[in-house]
N, C-alpha and C positions, 0 to 999 in steps of 0.2 A: 286527850287530842280529840280534834268534832267528828264529829261521824259522818257519814254522806246522805244524810239528814237535814244537821246543817245548815250541808256544804251547797247542799242543793236548793235553801232558804236561803242564804249570803247569794247565791248566783241569782238568785230573779227578785228578788226584793234591792238590791243596791243599786241598780237600772232607776229603779223609781228614786230612793233616796237622793243618788248626783242631780236626776231630771229637775226633784222639788228642791232641790239648796241650789240651781243653774237658777231655775222663776225665781227661786226667794232675790235674790244676790241683782239677775238683772231692774228684776222687778221696784227693790233698791233703791239702784243707781239716780240719783234726779236727772229727768229731760234734754238738762243745758247737753249735757256733757255726751250726745249717742247723736252723731252726726245724721239727719235725715238723706237717706238712700231712695227712696222713690215715695209717689204718694199714699197716703195711708200702709205704710208700712206696718204702725205699731197691729195697726186689726190681721194683717199677715200673720205676722211677728207672736203675734200672742194664742192663735190657729193654731201655728204646725205646735207652738211650746207644751199647750195645754192637748195638741192632737198626741202628741209624743209621750208626755206622763200618762194618755190619759191608754195608748198602747202597751208600754208598762208596765203598770197595773191591772191590767184585765193578765199579762203577760203573768205576772204574780199568782195574783188568785189562781191561774189554772190549772200554772206547773205547780201549786205546792198547796196540800191538801190541809188549808189551818182550821176547817170545816165551812168556814166561809166560800168555799171553791167553785158553789153552784147559783151562786148569789150573780142575777147580772144588774151591771152599771147603767145608767142615761146620762 
């Protein structure tokens, strides 16, 4: 039976892996299959996708004591 520490790690790191998997999936799609919605949408989508990943990653590092929580990632 998992203890509270394992559940805590799972709770904070699962969004990181889901977000990274989503970025990987959408990055693997050919550009011709994705309709354009507005000008420079790829830049905007990349910005928000990686911002979300960075926020989840920062949150996971801050809330789980894996020995590297004090490191600031820029």
